[in-house]
C-alpha positions in Angstrom: 33.6 -16.5 33.5 36.6 -15.9 31.2 39.0 -13.1 32.0 38.2 -9.9 30.1 34.4 -10.5 30.4 32.5 -8.2 32.8 30.8 -9.5 35.9 27.1 -9.9 35.7 24.5 -8.5 35.9 25.4 -5.8 33.3 22.8 -3.4 34.6 19.8 -1.9 32.9 19.9 -2.3 29.2 17.0 -0.8 27.3 14.3 -1.9 29.7 15.9 -5.1 31.1 18.9 -6.5 32.9 20.9 -9.6 32.3 21.1 -12.1 35.2 24.2 -14.2 35.9 22.5 -17.3 34.3 21.9 -15.4 31.0 18.2 -14.8 31.5 16.6 -11.4 31.3 14.9 -9.6 34.1 12.4 -6.8 33.3 10.0 -4.5 35.2 8.0 -4.2 31.9 4.6 -5.9 31.6 2.2 -6.6 28.7 2.5 -4.4 25.6 5.6 -2.8 27.1 7.4 -6.2 26.7 6.0 -6.8 23.2 7.1 -3.3 22.1 10.7 -3.9 23.2 12.5 -5.6 20.2 15.3 -6.8 22.4 12.8 -8.7 24.7 10.0 -9.6 22.4 9.8 -13.2 21.4 6.3 -13.1 19.9 4.7 -16.5 19.8 7.8 -18.1 21.4 6.9 -16.8 24.9 6.2 -19.8 27.1 2.9 -20.1 29.1 4.8 -19.4 32.3 6.4 -16.2 30.8 3.0 -15.1 29.4 1.5 -15.4 32.9 4.4 -13.7 34.7 4.8 -10.8 32.2 1.1 -10.0 31.7 0.9 -11.3 28.2 -2.3 -13.4 28.6 -4.6 -12.7 25.8 -2.1 -10.5 23.9 -0.7 -13.4 21.8 -2.2 -16.3 19.8 -2.4 -19.6 21.7 0.4 -21.4 19.8 3.8 -21.5 21.5 6.4 -21.7 18.7 10.1 -22.3 18.4 12.5 -19.7 17.0 13.2 -22.1 14.1 9.5 -22.2 13.1 9.3 -18.4 13.4 12.4 -18.1 11.1 10.8 -20.4 8.5 7.7 -18.2 8.4 9.8 -15.0 8.3 11.8 -16.3 5.4 8.7 -17.1 3.4 7.4 -13.6 4.1 10.8 -12.2 3.0 10.7 -14.2 -0.3 7.2 -12.9 -1.0 8.4 -9.3 -1.2 8.3 -8.0 -4.8 11.8 -6.5 -5.0 15.0 -5.8 -3.0 13.8 -2.5 -1.6 10.7 -4.1 -0.2 12.8 -6.9 1.2 15.0 -4.3 3.0 11.8 -2.6 4.4 10.5 -6.0 5.6 13.7 -6.8 7.4 13.9 -3.4 9.0 10.4 -3.8 10.3 11.3 -7.3 11.6 14.3 -5.8 13.4 12.1 -3.1 14.9 9.9 -5.7 16.6 12.1 -8.7 17.3 15.9 -8.5 17.2 16.6 -12.1 17.9 14.4 -13.3 15.1 15.8 -10.8 12.7 19.4 -11.9 13.5 18.5 -15.6 13.3 17.0 -15.0 9.8 19.9 -12.9 8.7 22.5 -15.4 10.0 20.7 -18.3 8.3 20.8 -16.5 4.9 23.8 -14.1 5.3 25.2 -14.2 1.7 21.7 -13.7 0.3 20.6 -11.0 2.7 23.8 -9.0 3.3 23.3 -7.0 0.0 19.7 -6.3 1.2 20.4 -5.0 4.7 23.5 -3.2 3.6 25.2 -2.2 0.3 23.8 -1.9 -2.3 20.1 -2.0 -1.4 20.4 0.2 1.7 21.3 3.1 -0.6 17.7 2.9 -2.1 16.2 2.6 1.4 18.1 5.7 2.5 16.8 7.7 -0.4 13.3 7.1 0.8 14.0 7.3 4.5 11.8 10.2 5.3 8.9 8.8 3.3 9.2 5.3 4.9 9.9 6.6 8.4 8.4 4.4 11.0 10.2 4.7 14.3 13.5 6.2 15.7 16.7 4.4 14.9 19.4 5.2 17.4 20.3 8.7 18.6 19.7 11.8 16.5 22.1 14.7 17.2 21.5 18.1 15.8 24.2 20.7 15.1 21.6 23.3 16.0 21.5 21.8 19.5 25.1 20.9 20.3 24.5 21.7 24.0 21.9 18.9 24.1 24.2 16.1 23.0 24.9 14.8 26.5 21.2 15.0 27.4 20.3 13.0 24.3 22.6 10.1 25.3 21.5 10.4 29.0 17.9 9.8 27.8 18.8 6.3 26.8 19.2 5.4 30.5 22.4 3.5 29.9 25.4 3.2 32.3 29.1 3.7 31.6 29.6 -0.1 31.1 26.6 -0.6 28.8 27.9 0.4 25.4 30.7 -1.4 23.5 30.4 0.2 20.0 29.0 3.4 18.5 28.6 4.0 14.8 28.1 7.6 13.7 27.6 9.2 10.3 27.0 12.7 9.1 25.9 11.2 5.7 27.9 13.5 3.5 29.2 10.6 1.3 26.7 7.8 1.5 28.0 4.9 -0.6 27.7 6.0 -4.2 24.8 8.4 -3.7 26.4 11.3 -1.9 24.7 13.6 0.7 21.5 12.2 2.1 21.1 14.1 5.4 19.6 12.6 8.5 18.2 9.6 6.8 21.5 8.6 5.4 23.2 9.0 8.8 20.6 6.9 10.6 20.2 4.3 7.9 23.9 3.7 7.3 24.7 3.5 11.0 21.9 1.0 11.7 22.9 -1.1 8.7 26.6 -1.1 9.7 25.7 -2.3 13.2 23.5 -5.1 11.8 26.5 -6.4 10.0 28.7 -6.2 13.2 26.1 -8.4 14.9 25.4 -10.8 12.1 29.0 -11.3 11.2 30.9 -11.1 14.5 28.2 -11.5 17.2 28.6 -8.0 18.6 25.8 -7.8 21.2 23.0 -5.6 19.6 21.9 -4.4 23.1 25.4 -2.9 23.6 25.7 -0.8 20.5 24.4 2.6 19.4 23.7 4.2 16.0 24.2 7.9 15.8 22.9 10.2 13.0 24.9 13.5 13.2 22.5 15.9 11.5 24.6 18.9 10.4 22.2 19.9 7.6 22.3 18.8 3.9 23.3 20.3 0.6 20.9 18.0 -1.2 18.2 20.3 -2.7 15.9 17.3 -3.2 15.8 16.8 0.6 15.6 20.5 1.5 12.5 20.9 -0.8 10.8 17.7 0.3 8.0 18.5 2.7 8.3 15.1 4.3 12.1 15.4 5.1 12.7 14.8 8.8 16.1 16.5 9.2 17.4 20.0 9.6 16.3 22.2 6.7 19.5 24.1 6.0 22.8 23.7 4.2 25.6 21.7 5.7 27.4 23.4 8.5 31.2 23.5 8.1 34.2 25.0 9.7 34.6 25.8 13.4 30.9 25.2 14.2 31.1 21.7 12.7 34.3 20.9 14.5 32.9 22.1 17.8 29.8 19.8 17.2 32.0 16.8 16.6 34.2 17.5 19.6 31.1 17.8 21.8 29.9 14.4 20.5 33.3 12.8 21.2 33.5 14.4 24.7 30.0 13.3 25.6 30.4 9.6 24.6 33.9 9.4 26.0 32.6 10.6 29.4 29.4 8.5 29.3 30.7 5.3 27.7 34.5 5.3 28.3 35.0 1.8 26.9 33.2 2.2 23.6 34.9 2.1 20.2 33.8 5.0 17.9 33.2 4.0 14.3 33.0 6.9 11.7 31.1 6.1 8.6 30.6 7.9 5.3 32.0 11.3 6.3 33.1 13.5 3.4 36.7 13.7 2.3 37.2 17.2 3.8 36.3 15.8 7.3 37.0 12.0 7.4 40.7 11.9 7.7 41.0 15.0 9.8 38.5 13.7 12.4 40.2 10.3 12.5 43.7 11.8 13.0 42.3 14.2 15.7 41.0 11.5 17.9 43.0 8.4 17.1 45.5 8.9 20.0 42.8 9.6 22.5 40.4 6.7 22.3 39.6 3.6 20.2 38.3 5.0 16.9 38.0 3.7 13.4 37.0 4.9 9.9 35.8 2.0 7.7 35.9 4.0 4.5 39.6 4.8 5.0 41.0 2.0 7.2 38.6 -0.8 6.6 38.7 -0.5 2.8 42.4 -0.2 2.9 42.8 -3.3 5.1 40.5 -5.5 3.0 42.3 -4.5 -0.2 45.6 -5.3 1.5 44.2 -8.7 2.5 43.4 -9.4 -1.2 46.8 -8.0 -2.2 48.6 -10.3 0.1 46.8 -13.2 -1.6 47.9 -11.8 -5.0 51.5 -11.7 -3.8 51.2 -15.4 -2.8 50.0 -16.3 -6.3 52.2 -14.1 -8.4 55.4 -14.4 -6.3 56.1 -10.7 -6.6 56.8 -9.4 -3.1 55.2 -6.2 -1.8 58.5 -4.3 -1.9 58.6 -4.8 -5.7 55.1 -3.6 -6.5 54.3 -0.6 -8.7 50.8 0.5 -7.9 48.4 2.9 -9.7 45.4 4.1 -7.6 42.6 5.5 -9.8 40.4 7.6 -7.6 42.5 9.6 -5.1 39.7 10.4 -2.6 39.3 9.3 1.0 39.0 5.6 0.1 41.7 5.5 -2.6 44.3 7.3 -0.5 43.4 5.3 2.6 44.1 2.1 0.6 47.4 3.7 -0.7 48.5 4.3 2.9 47.9 0.7 3.9 49.7 -0.6 0.8 52.6 1.8 1.4 52.9 0.6 5.0 52.9 -3.0 3.8 55.7 -2.2 1.4 57.7 -0.5 4.2 57.2 -3.6 6.4 58.7 -5.6 3.5 61.9 -3.7 3.5 61.4 -0.3 1.8 61.9 3.0 3.4 58.6 4.8 3.8 59.6 7.5 1.3 60.6 4.9 -1.3 57.4 3.0 -0.7 55.4 6.2 -1.2 57.1 6.8 -4.6 56.0 3.3 -5.8 52.4 4.5 -5.8 50.9 6.7 -8.5 47.6 8.4 -7.7 45.3 9.5 -10.5 42.1 11.5 -9.9 39.6 13.4 -12.1 42.3 16.0 -13.0 44.7 13.3 -14.0 48.0 12.1 -12.3 48.5 14.1 -9.1 51.6 16.3 -9.4 53.1 18.8 -7.0 52.3 21.8 -9.2 48.6 21.2 -8.9 46.5 23.6 -6.9 43.7 22.5 -4.6 45.2 19.1 -3.6 44.0 17.9 -0.2 46.6 17.3 2.6 46.2 13.6 2.4 46.9 13.6 -1.4 50.1 15.6 -1.2 52.5 12.7 -0.2 51.5 11.0 -3.4 51.8 14.0 -5.8 54.6 13.3 -8.3 57.2 16.0 -8.9 56.1 17.9 -12.0 59.7 17.7 -13.4 59.4 13.9 -13.3 56.5 13.8 -15.8 57.3 16.9 -17.9 57.5 14.9 -21.1 54.4 12.8 -20.6 51.4 13.1 -22.8 48.4 15.1 -21.5 44.7 14.8 -22.1 43.6 17.4 -24.7 40.5 18.3 -22.8 41.7 18.3 -19.2 45.3 19.0 -19.7 46.1 16.3 -17.2 48.0 13.1 -17.5 45.4 10.4 -18.0 45.2 6.8 -16.7 46.3 5.3 -20.0 49.4 7.4 -20.1 50.3 6.5 -16.5 49.9 2.8 -17.1 51.9 2.9 -20.4 54.7 4.7 -18.7 55.2 2.9 -15.4 53.9 -0.6 -16.3 52.2 -1.1 -12.9 51.9 -4.5 -11.3 48.7 -3.4 -9.6 45.8 -1.3 -10.8 43.2 -0.2 -8.2 39.9 1.5 -8.9 38.1 3.6 -6.4 36.9 6.2 -8.9 33.2 5.2 -9.5 34.0 5.9 -13.2 32.2 3.0 -15.0 34.4 1.5 -17.7 37.5 3.5 -16.9 39.7 0.3 -17.1 39.5 0.0 -20.9 40.6 -2.9 -23.0 43.5 -0.9 -24.2 44.7 -0.1 -20.7 44.3 -3.6 -19.5 46.1 -5.1 -22.5 49.0 -2.6 -22.1 49.3 -3.6 -18.4 49.1 -7.3 -19.2 51.8 -7.0 -21.9 54.3 -5.8 -19.3 53.4 -7.9 -16.3 52.9 -11.7 -16.1 50.2 -11.6 -13.4 48.6 -8.2 -13.4 46.7 -7.4 -10.2 43.5 -5.5 -11.0 41.0 -4.5 -8.3 38.0 -2.5 -9.6 36.4 -2.0 -6.2 34.0 0.9 -6.9 30.3 0.1 -6.3 27.5 -0.4 -7.2 28.0 -2.4 -10.4 26.9 0.7 -12.5 30.0 2.4 -11.3 32.6 -0.4 -11.5 35.7 0.4 -13.5 35.6 -2.9 -15.4 33.7 -6.1 -15.3 35.8 -9.1 -14.1 35.0 -11.2 -17.2 36.5 -8.5 -19.4 39.6 -8.2 -17.2 40.1 -11.9 -17.3 39.6 -12.1 -21.1 41.7 -9.0 -22.0 44.6 -10.4 -19.9 44.2 -13.9 -21.4 43.3 -15.3 -18.1 46.4 -14.0 -16.3 44.8 -11.1 -14.2 44.3 -11.5 -10.5 41.0 -9.8 -9.9 39.0 -8.8 -6.8 35.9 -6.5 -7.0 33.9 -4.4 -4.6 30.6 -6.0 -5.7 29.6 -9.6 -5.8 30.6 -11.2 -9.1 30.1 -14.7 -10.5 32.8 -17.0 -11.6 34.6 -16.4 -15.0 35.7 -19.2 -17.3 38.6 -18.5 -19.7 40.4 -21.1 -21.7 38.8 -23.9 -19.7 39.8 -22.5 -16.3 37.2 -21.1 -13.9 38.3 -18.0 -12.0 36.5 -17.3 -8.7 36.2 -13.6 -8.1 36.8 -12.5 -4.6 34.7 -9.6 -3.2 36.8 -7.0 -1.4 33.9 -6.6 1.0 34.7 -4.6 4.2 32.3 -6.9 6.1 35.1 -9.5 6.0 37.2 -7.3 8.2 35.6 -4.6 10.3 33.2 -6.8 12.3 36.1 -8.9 13.5 38.2 -5.8 14.1 35.4 -4.4 16.3 35.0 -7.6 18.2 38.7 -7.8 18.8 38.7 -4.3 20.2 35.8 -5.1 22.5 37.3 -8.3 23.8 40.7 -6.7 24.5 39.2 -3.4 25.6 41.9 -1.8 23.5 42.8 1.8 24.3 43.0 2.6 20.6 43.0 1.0 17.1 46.6 0.9 15.9 48.1 0.3 12.5 49.4 -3.0 13.8 45.9 -4.1 14.7 44.7 -3.2 11.2 47.6 -5.1 9.7 46.8 -8.1 11.9 43.2 -8.0 10.7 44.2 -7.9 7.0 46.7 -10.7 7.4 44.1 -12.9 9.2 41.6 -12.4 6.4 44.2 -13.0 3.7 45.4 -16.2 5.3 41.9 -17.6 5.2 41.8 -17.6 1.4 42.5 -21.1 0.0 44.8 -20.4 -3.0 45.8 -23.9 -3.6 43.8 -24.3 -6.9 44.4 -22.2 -10.0 41.8 -19.5 -10.4 41.0 -19.5 -6.7 39.5 -16.4 -5.0 42.0 -14.0 -3.4 39.6 -13.6 -0.4 37.5 -16.0 1.7 33.8 -16.2 0.7 31.3 -13.8 2.3 29.4 -16.9 3.4 32.2 -17.6 5.9 31.7 -14.2 7.7 31.2 -15.7 11.1 34.3 -17.8 11.0 36.4 -15.0 9.4 35.2 -12.5 12.0 36.2 -14.7 14.9 39.6 -15.3 13.4 40.1 -11.6 12.8 39.0 -10.8 16.3 41.5 -13.2 17.9 44.3 -11.7 15.7 43.4 -8.2 16.7 43.1 -9.0 20.4 46.5 -10.6 20.4 48.0 -7.7 18.6 46.4 -5.2 21.1 48.0 -7.3 23.9 51.4 -7.4 22.1 51.4 -3.6 21.8 50.3 -3.0 25.4 47.0 -1.6 24.3 44.7 -4.2 25.9 43.1 -3.1 29.1 42.3 -6.7 30.2 44.2 -9.9 30.5 44.0 -12.2 27.5 45.2 -15.7 28.7 42.9 -17.5 26.1 41.8 -15.1 23.4 40.3 -17.8 21.2 37.9 -18.8 24.0 37.4 -15.2 25.1 36.3 -14.3 21.6 33.9 -17.2 21.4 32.4 -16.3 24.8 31.9 -12.7 23.7 30.0 -13.6 20.5 26.3 -13.0 21.0 24.1 -15.7 19.6 20.5 -15.1 18.2 18.6 -17.3 20.6 15.7 -16.7 22.9 16.5 -16.4 26.6 14.1 -16.8 29.5 12.5 -13.5 30.5 11.4 -13.0 34.1 9.5 -10.3 35.7 10.9 -8.2 38.6 
């Protein structure tokens, strides 16, 4: 057993225990075994297992391999009429047989990732209450904050049985906004599926949490089938007390678990992260994961363009949680490259709905304030006639940015005029329209390449096909957080890190960026999504090493490469024995 791994058996895990030889032991019999998706092997149960577990007569006579089951499941998947039905099919498969689900997903990851997560999961979330079949994780209600610990206790799990918890209050689900309890459950389950498929995080050692604090979505509140709390979103002190009760409960019950925050609204996301970062390993993918994957792509752009980070001039269009989270990571990278933090901050211009952020604006959020320009600095700049703000075109024309980043969800905001103005001043303009879905992207990559005469270095937030310009084919890298957060989580799990540091995020970004092959002209700035498993393992090793270097690891890491490999769960059937 490698150092950093726990001694076996791991204890009761959702109806079974893991023996030292890797087999499972269960007290369940008959339908109880078949109803447990972590144990169920369907037609792959051997004759001996069927006899010992009371499955005689409950399965067809054939004894099949996992490979044959996966071929059948893929044919059933392909028979679904549209992406939403494919998502529903895969969810149902996961509900009954986790190993088969992850084998199928792993075999077809680039094809199925957009089905089990963004963008198709948004449509599944919208219909969550109407398609409701069975519970997904733990549902916590703001109306029963005193029952949080009891809810987790009902799982019957011990303090060493959980490595990772993804929680969402569903206020800002992808590009669709507030979707209540279904959004929280759906997004948390989807995120965990990617953790397992990409990085081999053990699905028996994770939890999805839907934090139901109400919803402001009138469509849900007036839907008779809605399964969540029927009142507006709770905010203020009561909300904070609820979140604190959640953190206190999971910290006490599962002290080694990493807490992942997903799709919280801008008024809460940063505040929650800052409140708990110093106390336990915690991570917000919308802020930190998005920032780190954009930094990874930017590091690739630096390698191609030859312009160092300290010389960048960056415009961020969309100054919300994600946009400012990215700005923070880019600022820190410029500081690491020799600038004072204050000087690095002044090299970033943040533009939102009201225009360029300036220090005379009212209503700016605390995380936006560091990037607000002095009003005196822009006194002579042209203003939009309707909004009376300084628009994106004026900002680009004035500062001649080396990088233009889009997190605005404003489709078409990167116009031909803006891109041509940028390309006229910069030899290799870096343009990342990362808003998703495609209907909200700031510009299509083929336009960006064409308007810049093939000189733009482009990464997008959605999958995009190659673009040919003047005989050169440009491969468009996808700034997909799935390239980063699964490996980050695995590195935290392997190192048992006390917290997630800025250095660990930097190590993750650099590991992803280093895996992009930039030797050919037009190459992608990021590794392909199809390499997720390899990328995640590489990121995990880098993160674990950084945790050890910073004194944050709680276990010895004499061989992090092997320890990461040992920790990666594989979708294979294990022998199941009765107790």
